[in-house]
Backbone as CSV, one residue per row, in Angstrom:
resi,resn,N_x,N_y,N_z,CA_x,CA_y,CA_z,C_x,C_y,C_z
1,MET,262.252,231.773,123.652,262.798,231.462,122.328,262.042,230.332,121.653
2,ARG,261.652,229.312,122.464,260.882,228.199,121.892,259.535,228.680,121.345
3,ARG,258.909,229.580,122.119,257.605,230.111,121.665,257.749,230.912,120.374
4,ILE,258.809,231.672,120.292,259.035,232.471,119.072,259.279,231.560,117.872
5,ALA,260.079,230.499,118.096,260.358,229.561,117.005,259.087,228.842,116.558
6,LEU,258.255,228.412,117.529,257.000,227.731,117.189,256.067,228.657,116.447
7,LEU,255.987,229.919,116.875,255.135,230.890,116.194,255.590,231.099,114.757
8,ALA,256.889,231.141,114.543,257.416,231.331,113.181,257.044,230.163,112.280
9,VAL,257.117,228.939,112.826,256.754,227.756,112.042,255.280,227.790,111.671
10,LEU,254.430,228.115,112.647,252.983,228.166,112.391,252.644,229.235,111.364
11,LEU,253.276,230.390,111.475,253.021,231.456,110.500,253.427,231.028,109.100
12,GLY,254.534,230.288,109.011,254.966,229.798,107.705,253.970,228.830,107.109
13,ILE,253.397,227.944,107.950,252.408,226.980,107.469,251.160,227.693,106.988
14,PHE,250.653,228.644,107.791,249.429,229.348,107.418,249.624,230.190,106.171
15,ALA,250.815,230.781,106.035,251.079,231.622,104.861,251.086,230.805,103.587
16,SER,251.508,229.535,103.674,251.590,228.701,102.475,250.286,227.996,102.161
17,ALA,249.303,228.007,103.090,248.018,227.337,102.851,247.192,228.120,101.859
18,PRO,246.442,227.461,100.968,245.604,228.169,100.006,244.462,228.880,100.699
19,ALA,244.082,230.046,100.167,243.002,230.828,100.781,241.668,230.119,100.614
20,HIS,241.429,229.508,99.478,240.165,228.822,99.214,240.458,227.498,98.519
21,ALA,240.522,226.418,99.266,240.720,225.103,98.654,239.477,224.722,97.873
22,GLN,239.664,224.079,96.736,238.520,223.646,95.929,237.864,222.426,96.561
23,ALA,236.542,222.387,96.498,235.782,221.289,97.075,235.293,220.361,95.973
24,SER,235.128,219.099,96.299,234.620,218.153,95.301,233.114,218.314,95.096
25,ARG,232.404,218.868,96.080,230.972,219.178,95.926,230.726,220.604,96.410
26,THR,230.107,221.407,95.548,229.738,222.767,95.921,228.246,222.966,95.684
27,TRP,227.742,224.113,96.167,226.301,224.366,96.140,226.010,225.776,95.642
28,VAL,224.906,225.911,94.891,224.392,227.224,94.512,222.963,227.348,95.025
29,SER,222.565,228.591,95.279,221.239,228.861,95.821,220.714,230.162,95.242
30,GLY,219.395,230.250,95.100,218.792,231.485,94.629,219.034,232.659,95.546
31,VAL,219.388,232.401,96.798,219.683,233.475,97.749,221.141,233.409,98.206
32,GLY,222.001,232.770,97.390,223.405,232.646,97.740,224.193,233.889,97.390
33,ASP,225.510,233.799,97.550,226.415,234.910,97.280,227.720,234.329,96.735
34,ASP,228.175,234.832,95.579,229.387,234.293,94.975,230.651,234.580,95.786
35,ALA,230.544,235.424,96.805,231.675,235.634,97.710,231.795,234.505,98.727
36,ASN,230.768,233.673,98.825,230.773,232.546,99.754,231.694,231.435,99.253
37,PRO,232.019,230.468,100.112,232.837,229.325,99.678,232.053,228.262,98.921
38,CYS,230.742,228.478,98.692,229.868,227.538,97.958,229.652,226.233,98.729
39,SER,229.696,226.298,100.041,229.417,225.131,100.869,227.911,224.969,101.037
40,ARG,227.512,223.894,101.673,226.083,223.637,101.911,225.450,224.748,102.739
41,THR,226.171,225.265,103.709,225.628,226.302,104.585,225.940,227.718,104.107
42,ALA,226.849,227.864,103.145,227.182,229.180,102.585,227.310,229.039,101.075
43,PRO,226.170,228.856,100.377,226.202,228.575,98.933,226.527,229.806,98.101
44,CYS,226.937,229.543,96.870,227.150,230.614,95.896,225.835,230.979,95.212
45,LYS,225.883,232.030,94.420,224.694,232.534,93.725,224.567,231.982,92.312
46,THR,225.697,231.746,91.621,225.681,231.369,90.210,226.597,230.176,89.946
47,PHE,226.335,229.513,88.820,227.243,228.455,88.373,228.640,229.010,88.119
48,ALA,228.713,230.201,87.511,230.010,230.793,87.207,230.793,231.074,88.486
49,GLY,230.103,231.488,89.543,230.766,231.740,90.807,231.260,230.470,91.469
50,ALA,230.568,229.371,91.221,230.934,228.105,91.865,232.022,227.344,91.119
51,ILE,232.194,227.619,89.827,233.147,226.859,89.011,234.557,226.899,89.610
52,SER,235.032,228.080,89.966,236.417,228.210,90.429,236.626,227.573,91.793
53,LYS,235.546,227.314,92.517,235.655,226.729,93.859,235.341,225.235,93.857
54,THR,235.162,224.671,92.659,234.841,223.254,92.519,236.017,222.536,91.864
55,ALA,236.444,221.462,92.479,237.584,220.705,91.962,237.200,219.969,90.682
56,ALA,238.188,219.664,89.859,237.955,218.845,88.671,237.339,217.521,89.076
57,PHE,236.402,217.040,88.276,235.626,215.827,88.517,234.630,215.997,89.669
58,GLY,234.452,217.235,90.128,233.503,217.508,91.191,232.113,217.780,90.655
59,GLU,231.218,218.196,91.558,229.811,218.396,91.223,229.287,219.670,91.867
60,ILE,228.545,220.457,91.070,227.826,221.614,91.591,226.360,221.227,91.711
61,ASN,225.806,221.344,92.923,224.403,221.002,93.173,223.582,222.250,93.429
62,CYS,222.301,222.185,93.062,221.370,223.282,93.304,220.647,223.030,94.621
63,LEU,220.781,223.965,95.550,220.235,223.801,96.891,218.740,224.104,96.937
64,ASP,218.297,225.096,96.166,216.891,225.481,96.114,216.626,226.121,94.750
65,PRO,215.359,226.417,94.414,215.072,226.958,93.084,215.813,228.269,92.828
66,GLY,216.257,228.432,91.564,216.937,229.663,91.227,217.363,229.707,89.778
67,GLY,217.686,230.897,89.310,218.314,231.097,88.016,219.795,231.308,88.256
68,PHE,220.623,230.416,87.715,222.020,230.385,88.112,222.977,230.890,87.041
69,GLY,222.433,231.451,85.954,223.247,232.198,85.020,224.063,231.378,84.043
70,ALA,224.490,232.059,82.975,225.332,231.441,81.952,226.667,231.039,82.561
71,VAL,227.297,230.018,81.961,228.555,229.536,82.514,229.382,228.886,81.414
72,THR,230.694,228.988,81.537,231.626,228.255,80.686,232.320,227.199,81.541
73,ILE,232.182,225.940,81.152,232.759,224.822,81.899,234.114,224.486,81.290
74,THR,235.142,224.489,82.127,236.506,224.344,81.630,237.208,223.086,82.139
75,LYS,236.480,222.199,82.818,237.097,220.982,83.363,236.030,219.919,83.534
76,SER,236.448,218.692,83.808,235.494,217.615,84.068,234.649,217.978,85.276
77,MET,233.307,217.950,85.089,232.441,218.273,86.205,230.997,217.961,85.859
78,THR,230.151,217.931,86.908,228.718,217.717,86.772,227.972,218.914,87.337
79,LEU,227.010,219.430,86.577,226.029,220.387,87.101,224.745,219.610,87.318
80,ASN,224.279,219.552,88.556,223.173,218.663,88.908,222.126,219.424,89.710
81,CYS,220.953,219.610,89.115,219.837,220.263,89.803,218.658,219.305,89.941
82,SER,218.935,218.028,90.152,217.878,217.014,90.169,216.869,217.218,91.281
83,ALA,217.257,217.838,92.385,216.362,217.942,93.537,215.485,219.183,93.517
84,THR,215.688,220.095,92.554,214.932,221.343,92.553,214.989,221.957,91.158
85,LEU,214.375,223.129,90.976,214.411,223.842,89.701,215.718,224.598,89.582
86,GLY,216.516,224.244,88.593,217.729,224.988,88.291,217.648,225.512,86.876
87,SER,217.789,226.820,86.700,217.546,227.437,85.399,218.729,228.293,84.968
88,VAL,218.909,228.360,83.640,219.835,229.306,83.027,219.022,230.096,82.010
89,LEU,218.858,231.385,82.234,218.070,232.261,81.362,219.001,233.333,80.825
90,VAL,219.171,233.391,79.487,220.187,234.288,78.928,219.633,235.087,77.752
91,ALA,220.265,236.229,77.503,220.011,237.041,76.315,221.352,237.428,75.714
92,GLY,221.464,237.327,74.394,222.649,237.796,73.694,223.897,236.954,73.873
93,THR,223.757,235.753,74.411,224.923,234.903,74.633,224.494,233.439,74.633
94,ASN,225.453,232.536,74.759,225.137,231.121,74.895,224.750,230.809,76.332
95,GLY,223.930,229.781,76.499,223.540,229.397,77.844,224.683,228.745,78.592
96,ILE,225.139,227.583,78.122,226.260,226.867,78.724,227.268,226.561,77.620
97,VAL,228.503,226.980,77.825,229.590,226.688,76.897,230.499,225.655,77.558
98,ILE,230.850,224.610,76.817,231.767,223.591,77.324,233.070,223.710,76.552
99,SER,234.087,224.207,77.240,235.409,224.410,76.644,236.435,223.820,77.600
100,ALA,236.381,222.510,77.731,237.228,221.786,78.680,238.414,221.165,77.943
101,ALA,239.204,220.388,78.669,240.317,219.687,78.023,239.784,218.568,77.137
102,ALA,240.590,218.148,76.192,240.155,217.129,75.230,239.864,215.788,75.877
103,THR,240.316,215.579,77.109,240.076,214.317,77.818,238.986,214.434,78.877
104,ASP,238.376,215.594,79.016,237.429,215.830,80.109,236.035,215.298,79.804
105,LYS,235.285,215.040,80.887,233.913,214.539,80.789,233.001,215.490,81.545
106,VAL,231.907,215.904,80.892,230.992,216.895,81.469,229.579,216.334,81.470
107,VAL,228.857,216.542,82.584,227.470,216.107,82.712,226.603,217.295,83.082
108,LEU,225.499,217.499,82.347,224.465,218.480,82.693,223.206,217.699,83.020
109,ARG,222.691,217.879,84.237,221.559,217.053,84.667,220.453,217.918,85.273
110,ASN,219.265,217.794,84.688,218.058,218.411,85.223,218.174,219.936,85.318
111,ILE,218.510,220.548,84.193,218.631,222.006,84.117,217.727,222.521,83.009
112,GLN,217.017,223.625,83.275,216.227,224.300,82.238,217.067,225.450,81.687
113,ILE,217.322,225.397,80.371,218.188,226.376,79.718,217.342,227.115,78.691
114,GLN,217.159,228.418,78.891,216.202,229.174,78.066,216.818,230.460,77.558
115,GLY,216.619,230.705,76.245,217.025,231.968,75.652,215.843,232.919,75.592
116,LEU,216.109,234.185,75.638,215.032,235.176,75.609,214.655,235.463,74.163
117,ALA,213.918,234.549,73.555,213.473,234.717,72.168,212.558,235.933,72.074
118,GLY,212.621,236.600,70.924,211.748,237.748,70.709,212.281,239.044,71.282
119,THR,213.445,239.025,71.920,214.043,240.249,72.441,215.067,240.776,71.451
120,ALA,215.581,241.965,71.715,216.564,242.567,70.815,217.856,241.759,70.769
121,ALA,218.163,241.049,71.845,219.380,240.232,71.894,219.023,238.850,72.418
122,PRO,218.434,238.015,71.570,218.027,236.688,72.044,219.241,235.813,72.363
123,GLY,219.016,234.793,73.166,220.089,233.848,73.460,220.567,233.162,72.190
124,LEU,221.834,232.759,72.129,222.426,232.162,70.929,222.192,230.657,70.901
125,ASN,223.094,229.866,71.447,222.917,228.416,71.551,222.619,228.050,73.004
126,GLY,221.779,227.056,73.191,221.509,226.617,74.545,222.738,226.013,75.180
127,VAL,223.316,224.999,74.516,224.567,224.376,74.944,225.511,224.398,73.752
128,ARG,226.659,225.004,73.921,227.668,225.100,72.865,228.887,224.288,73.297
129,ILE,229.192,223.218,72.569,230.282,222.316,72.942,231.475,222.583,72.028
130,LEU,232.588,222.998,72.618,233.795,223.299,71.861,234.870,222.235,72.055
131,THR,235.120,221.838,73.301,236.093,220.777,73.574,235.677,219.987,74.803
132,ALA,235.787,218.672,74.707,235.567,217.724,75.802,235.563,216.342,75.174
133,ALA,235.965,215.347,75.926,235.923,213.978,75.402,234.496,213.481,75.297
134,SER,233.687,213.727,76.342,232.296,213.310,76.311,231.435,214.320,77.056
135,VAL,230.221,214.501,76.562,229.230,215.385,77.187,227.927,214.612,77.297
136,SER,227.359,214.588,78.496,226.084,213.915,78.730,225.064,214.944,79.206
137,ILE,223.956,215.056,78.467,222.895,216.014,78.799,221.656,215.206,79.151
138,GLU,221.249,215.263,80.424,220.235,214.357,80.948,219.084,215.128,81.599
139,ASN,217.841,214.782,81.223,216.659,215.325,81.897,216.633,216.855,81.876
140,CYS,217.000,217.429,80.749,217.051,218.884,80.624,215.936,219.394,79.701
141,VAL,215.667,220.704,79.792,214.816,221.424,78.843,215.656,222.536,78.239
142,ILE,215.731,222.581,76.897,216.521,223.593,76.208,215.609,224.257,75.185
143,THR,215.362,225.552,75.316,214.298,226.144,74.517,214.557,227.611,74.183
144,GLN,214.052,228.037,72.995,213.945,229.426,72.576,215.288,230.127,72.385
145,PHE,216.187,229.465,71.645,217.456,230.093,71.284,217.442,230.478,69.803
146,SER,218.205,231.516,69.462,218.206,232.011,68.086,219.036,231.143,67.168
147,GLN,219.871,230.271,67.721,220.645,229.332,66.917,220.212,227.911,67.285
148,ALA,221.089,227.074,67.737,220.716,225.680,68.026,220.431,225.481,69.513
149,GLY,219.602,224.482,69.792,219.444,224.081,71.176,220.746,223.509,71.704
150,ILE,221.300,222.523,70.996,222.618,221.970,71.294,223.470,222.089,70.039
151,SER,224.614,222.741,70.151,225.553,222.875,69.038,226.854,222.189,69.425
152,ASP,227.169,221.091,68.737,228.417,220.356,68.998,229.397,220.692,67.884
153,ALA,230.374,221.510,68.200,231.324,221.991,67.188,232.750,221.569,67.509
154,ARG,232.922,220.409,68.126,234.265,219.949,68.476,235.077,219.593,67.227
155,THR,236.377,219.801,67.325,237.251,219.507,66.193,238.080,218.248,66.399
156,ALA,238.157,217.744,67.642,238.893,216.497,67.900,238.019,215.296,67.558
157,GLY,238.627,214.222,67.090,237.863,213.035,66.729,237.549,212.158,67.929
158,ASN,236.630,211.213,67.708,236.265,210.194,68.699,235.677,210.780,69.976
159,THR,234.942,211.884,69.853,234.231,212.437,70.998,232.814,211.884,71.035
160,LEU,232.169,212.028,72.197,230.838,211.467,72.401,229.891,212.533,72.926
161,LEU,228.643,212.475,72.443,227.554,213.286,72.974,226.394,212.363,73.307
162,PHE,225.920,212.419,74.548,224.750,211.654,74.974,223.649,212.634,75.359
163,VAL,222.458,212.452,74.774,221.297,213.270,75.126,220.185,212.320,75.521
164,ARG,219.747,212.414,76.775,218.764,211.465,77.286,217.635,212.195,78.002
165,ASN,216.393,211.811,77.660,215.209,212.315,78.356,215.206,213.845,78.415
166,THR,215.442,214.461,77.270,215.582,215.915,77.191,214.627,216.478,76.139
167,ILE,214.009,217.628,76.449,213.121,218.326,75.521,213.872,219.519,74.947
168,ILE,213.956,219.577,73.613,214.629,220.687,72.941,213.611,221.289,71.971
169,SER,213.177,222.520,72.239,212.005,223.053,71.526,212.153,224.535,71.193
170,TYR,211.450,224.942,70.126,211.267,226.357,69.770,212.590,227.106,69.569
171,ASN,213.536,226.448,68.918,214.784,227.122,68.575,214.765,227.537,67.108
172,THR,215.461,228.631,66.785,215.449,229.126,65.410,216.318,228.266,64.508
173,GLY,217.421,227.760,65.010,218.241,226.819,64.251,217.735,225.408,64.444
174,ASN,218.641,224.436,64.430,218.264,223.047,64.686,218.112,222.803,66.184
175,ALA,217.290,221.831,66.523,217.248,221.416,67.923,218.626,220.904,68.335
176,ILE,219.189,219.976,67.570,220.552,219.490,67.790,221.321,219.624,66.489
177,SER,222.464,220.276,66.561,223.299,220.485,65.372,224.682,219.914,65.632
178,LEU,225.043,218.868,64.878,226.350,218.232,65.004,227.222,218.714,63.851
179,THR,228.031,219.710,64.129,228.862,220.316,63.085,230.339,220.045,63.316
180,ALA,230.658,219.114,64.199,232.058,218.791,64.482,232.788,218.446,63.191
181,THR,234.056,218.811,63.134,234.837,218.615,61.905,235.720,217.384,61.990
182,ALA,235.365,216.444,62.849,236.084,215.167,62.956,235.055,214.075,63.217
183,ALA,235.530,212.823,63.238,234.617,211.689,63.376,234.122,211.584,64.816
184,ASN,232.933,212.135,65.070,232.356,212.144,66.404,231.023,211.405,66.398
185,LYS,230.575,211.005,67.589,229.369,210.180,67.712,228.401,210.802,68.703
186,ALA,227.099,210.648,68.410,226.052,211.116,69.310,225.024,210.022,69.498
187,VAL,224.504,209.906,70.723,223.412,208.988,71.041,222.290,209.819,71.650
188,ILE,221.105,209.734,71.044,219.949,210.522,71.491,218.831,209.543,71.810
189,GLU,218.363,209.543,73.055,217.337,208.578,73.434,216.287,209.216,74.333
190,ASP,215.033,208.750,74.175,213.921,209.155,75.028,213.780,210.672,75.097
191,SER,213.945,211.344,73.964,213.937,212.802,73.950,212.897,213.331,72.958
192,SER,212.679,214.655,72.986,211.769,215.327,72.053,212.516,216.479,71.391
193,LEU,212.600,216.440,70.054,213.230,217.508,69.273,212.107,218.148,68.471
194,ILE,211.578,219.255,68.956,210.286,219.719,68.432,210.278,221.226,68.144
195,ASN,209.477,221.572,67.113,209.097,222.953,66.810,210.281,223.887,66.575
196,SER,211.305,223.402,65.878,212.407,224.272,65.475,212.087,224.924,64.137
197,VAL,212.602,226.124,63.920,212.506,226.739,62.599,213.426,226.001,61.641
198,GLY,214.533,225.493,62.123,215.429,224.649,61.342,214.962,223.206,61.362
199,SER,215.866,222.293,61.640,215.544,220.865,61.670,215.643,220.323,63.097
200,GLY,215.042,219.168,63.298,215.158,218.548,64.602,216.581,218.099,64.881
201,LEU,217.171,217.355,63.953,218.541,216.868,64.088,219.275,217.110,62.786
202,GLY,220.372,217.850,62.857,221.227,218.077,61.701,222.604,217.502,61.969
203,VAL,223.065,216.603,61.098,224.326,215.898,61.309,225.276,216.210,60.160
204,GLY,226.410,216.809,60.479,227.374,217.208,59.469,228.312,216.089,59.058
205,ASN,229.107,216.364,58.061,230.069,215.415,57.517,230.964,214.845,58.620
206,LEU,231.215,213.547,58.565,232.082,212.776,59.465,231.425,212.410,60.789
207,ASN,230.252,212.981,61.087,229.587,212.681,62.344,228.628,211.509,62.181
208,ASN,228.427,210.761,63.255,227.495,209.640,63.265,226.559,209.755,64.460
209,ALA,225.294,209.411,64.264,224.317,209.536,65.343,223.424,208.310,65.398
210,TYR,223.036,207.958,66.620,222.055,206.897,66.855,220.904,207.502,67.639
211,VAL,219.673,207.350,67.118,218.483,207.948,67.717,217.509,206.836,68.056
212,THR,217.037,206.807,69.295,216.071,205.776,69.665,215.025,206.344,70.621
213,ARG,213.788,205.861,70.486,212.668,206.234,71.356,212.552,207.754,71.484
214,THR,212.577,208.426,70.365,212.589,209.893,70.353,211.510,210.421,69.417
215,VAL,210.867,211.528,69.810,209.870,212.214,68.983,210.540,213.402,68.311
216,ILE,210.440,213.452,66.984,211.002,214.556,66.202,209.841,215.137,65.400
217,ALA,209.312,216.273,65.851,208.018,216.730,65.323,207.957,218.252,65.235
218,GLY,207.189,218.724,64.238,206.873,220.137,64.139,208.010,221.028,63.722
219,ASN,209.070,220.464,63.145,210.204,221.273,62.700,209.970,221.781,61.279
220,ALA,210.202,223.060,61.053,209.829,223.664,59.776,210.646,223.132,58.612
221,ALA,211.902,222.831,58.817,212.739,222.292,57.731,212.570,220.778,57.679
222,SER,213.500,220.036,58.216,213.419,218.569,58.220,213.386,218.042,59.653
223,GLY,212.773,216.892,59.808,212.909,216.217,61.088,214.353,215.810,61.299
224,ILE,214.928,215.139,60.303,216.328,214.711,60.333,216.965,215.050,59.001
225,VAL,218.177,215.612,59.042,218.921,215.901,57.824,220.394,215.628,58.090
226,ASN,221.094,215.093,57.078,222.537,214.900,57.251,223.293,215.232,55.977
227,ASP,224.596,215.404,56.140,225.484,215.660,55.015,226.114,214.358,54.548
228,GLY,226.667,214.383,53.334,227.435,213.250,52.863,228.610,212.989,53.797
229,GLY,228.970,211.731,53.943,230.057,211.381,54.840,229.633,211.165,56.269
230,SER,228.325,211.264,56.541,227.813,211.002,57.887,226.818,209.849,57.828
231,ALA,226.489,209.305,59.001,225.525,208.208,59.067,224.645,208.382,60.296
232,ILE,223.339,208.077,60.137,222.380,208.145,61.245,221.570,206.857,61.250
233,ASN,221.477,206.222,62.399,220.573,205.096,62.603,219.425,205.565,63.488
234,VAL,218.190,205.325,63.043,217.002,205.740,63.791,216.186,204.502,64.111
235,ASP,215.861,204.313,65.389,215.105,203.136,65.811,214.013,203.554,66.799
236,SER,212.826,202.964,66.649,211.730,203.120,67.610,211.417,204.590,67.881
237,SER,211.334,205.381,66.828,211.107,206.816,66.969,209.962,207.276,66.067
238,SER,209.466,208.493,66.340,208.385,209.075,65.553,208.864,210.365,64.910
239,ILE,208.778,210.426,63.570,209.177,211.601,62.810,207.917,212.108,62.122
240,THR,207.310,213.152,62.674,205.967,213.521,62.253,205.770,215.033,62.204
241,SER,204.943,215.468,61.247,204.500,216.867,61.153,205.651,217.844,60.946
242,ASN,206.687,217.417,60.234,207.788,218.302,59.853,207.603,218.776,58.412
243,GLY,208.412,219.757,57.989,208.383,220.139,56.587,208.737,218.950,55.714
244,THR,209.883,218.347,55.961,210.278,217.069,55.359,210.647,216.127,56.496
245,GLY,210.188,214.902,56.407,210.502,213.964,57.478,211.984,213.683,57.556
246,ILE,212.567,213.143,56.476,213.983,212.783,56.437,214.605,213.304,55.149
247,THR,215.683,214.074,55.284,216.464,214.517,54.134,217.840,213.870,54.235
248,ALA,218.083,212.889,53.378,219.314,212.095,53.454,220.291,212.547,52.377
249,ASN,221.404,213.119,52.804,222.510,213.396,51.899,223.690,212.467,52.178
250,GLY,223.574,211.712,53.265,224.491,210.641,53.609,223.658,209.412,53.922
251,VAL,224.183,208.503,54.719,223.484,207.268,55.056,222.507,207.510,56.200
252,ILE,221.241,207.130,56.008,220.257,207.122,57.092,219.537,205.780,57.046
253,ARG,219.534,205.078,58.177,218.874,203.781,58.297,217.732,203.901,59.293
254,LEU,216.572,203.324,58.942,215.344,203.510,59.713,214.746,202.160,60.078
255,SER,214.451,201.961,61.379,213.815,200.723,61.811,212.818,201.007,62.930
256,ASN,211.729,200.227,62.972,210.734,200.296,64.052,210.170,201.700,64.261
257,SER,210.079,202.485,63.214,209.741,203.896,63.379,208.591,204.323,62.470
258,ASP,207.998,205.483,62.800,206.937,206.098,62.003,207.479,207.346,61.313
259,VAL,207.220,207.463,60.012,207.439,208.718,59.295,206.081,209.095,58.726
260,THR,205.376,209.975,59.432,203.973,210.226,59.113,203.651,211.718,59.202
261,LEU,202.667,212.135,58.394,202.059,213.469,58.479,203.043,214.608,58.228
262,ASN,204.136,214.311,57.528,205.044,215.369,57.093,204.567,215.932,55.755
263,THR,204.957,217.153,55.413,204.593,217.685,54.100,205.228,216.824,53.005
264,THR,206.514,216.489,53.162,207.190,215.529,52.302,207.827,214.475,53.196
265,GLY,207.628,213.228,52.856,208.178,212.174,53.696,209.687,212.087,53.615
266,PHE,210.226,211.957,52.380,211.657,211.697,52.198,212.203,212.561,51.067
267,ALA,213.441,213.036,51.249,214.105,213.840,50.219,215.580,213.472,50.183
268,GLY,216.273,213.922,49.115,217.699,213.656,48.975,217.951,212.252,48.471
269,LEU,218.896,211.557,49.064,219.186,210.179,48.709,218.158,209.249,49.338
270,ALA,218.169,208.004,48.898,217.208,207.036,49.427,217.582,206.633,50.852
271,THR,216.615,206.746,51.760,216.788,206.243,53.122,216.684,204.722,53.113
272,VAL,217.519,204.057,53.902,217.434,202.604,54.046,216.348,202.290,55.070
273,SER,215.306,201.573,54.642,214.164,201.295,55.513,213.983,199.794,55.702
274,TYR,214.005,199.370,56.964,213.689,197.980,57.272,212.176,197.789,57.191
275,GLY,211.747,196.530,57.155,210.340,196.252,56.871,209.403,196.452,58.039
276,ASN,209.875,197.036,59.139,209.021,197.218,60.305,208.679,198.681,60.565
277,ASN,208.821,199.541,59.552,208.466,200.950,59.682,207.058,201.210,59.164
278,ARG,206.482,202.328,59.589,205.194,202.793,59.057,205.444,204.132,58.368
279,LEU,205.321,204.134,57.051,205.593,205.309,56.235,204.294,205.693,55.557
280,ALA,203.505,206.515,56.218,202.147,206.768,55.718,201.687,208.151,56.152
281,GLY,200.714,208.686,55.391,200.068,209.926,55.782,200.831,211.183,55.460
282,ASN,201.950,211.069,54.745,202.674,212.266,54.319,201.970,212.869,53.109
283,THR,201.935,214.198,53.032,201.266,214.834,51.902,201.874,214.369,50.584
284,THR,203.206,214.338,50.528,203.942,213.771,49.398,204.956,212.793,49.950
285,PHE,204.976,211.588,49.388,205.930,210.597,49.905,207.361,211.028,49.637
286,GLY,207.631,211.567,48.454,208.971,212.016,48.112,209.812,210.899,47.530
287,VAL,211.107,210.908,47.803,212.047,209.933,47.242,211.746,208.544,47.793
288,ALA,211.739,207.557,46.918,211.488,206.184,47.350,212.602,205.701,48.275
289,VAL,212.240,204.905,49.262,213.229,204.355,50.184,213.829,203.087,49.608
290,THR,214.950,202.660,50.186,215.581,201.405,49.797,215.251,200.341,50.827
291,PRO,214.493,199.312,50.465,214.194,198.247,51.441,215.471,197.540,51.860
292,ALA,215.604,197.268,53.150,216.808,196.609,53.649,216.625,195.104,53.650
293,GLY,217.698,194.386,53.413,217.667,192.933,53.478,217.376,192.301,52.130
294,GLY,217.808,191.075,51.976,217.543,190.348,50.749,216.201,189.645,50.790
295,ALA,215.930,188.877,49.755,214.625,188.223,49.635,214.369,187.233,50.758
296,SER,215.414,186.676,51.340,215.237,185.672,52.379,215.127,186.278,53.784
297,SER,215.224,187.585,53.893,215.190,188.214,55.205,213.780,188.284,55.756
298,ASN,213.627,188.091,57.066,212.352,188.323,57.735,212.334,189.759,58.228
299,LEU,211.969,190.652,57.289,212.188,192.079,57.544,211.374,192.620,58.712
300,GLY,210.225,192.013,58.987,209.371,192.542,60.046,209.689,191.985,61.419
301,GLU,210.609,191.078,61.532,210.885,190.452,62.808,212.050,191.127,63.527
302,GLN,212.015,191.030,64.862,213.080,191.600,65.698,213.648,190.500,66.596
């Protein structure tokens, strides 16, 4: 009787245990299988396969080189392929969609995200942000999408976007498009926004951006463009060889930067320019800038 009672208790415990507990760290591999538990020794095949087996605030790591497929991120988490080549190659869809809770934080680190440009169904946006408190995109390559490299379309206010050491190139829309309909902020540093059919950086109404140590070059429309009601500060950056260097429909402030070799240097409203910029070599200078500071200011000093 004791053995029967003990067996009944054990069966009850096992029956109530979850079949697959979520892990704080999971793994994907080019030779993995999404039926696996995504452990170090039994990795999954795709990011999408690993998402459901990764706990909130956890991390998915790339074990070896591979293409890990499109994914929608629905909770706080990090995708990290820093130790190897991790790629997302898509046609007819977005590369990575972030649709998490309004308080969640998402990190994408060292991932190559590529759309199949020139095909019947090219990739749409490289990274499409719908909801999250903050998104950090670090050491990534985002290229060849039919819309934007990064599209931030959040509707909640006071959200953050960080883009660091990232190359965004050869997209049909803007390299980075901030179309959020609330007061959101972006920080872009040590990056390259290059060769878009649209603009390098497009900032919509109510959004604010800070750009530093960044190259914005070869974009057919504008290097930087914004709508009224938005503000952009640009520091220590190069805006060169674009259709128009800067198109200001809202506030744009420029310091320690070059605006050179564009077809038109400036358009729209007057850009606020501190005395330490180099504005030269544009085919047409365009709209005159507004010098910052009063007569007593040492405009060239930092």
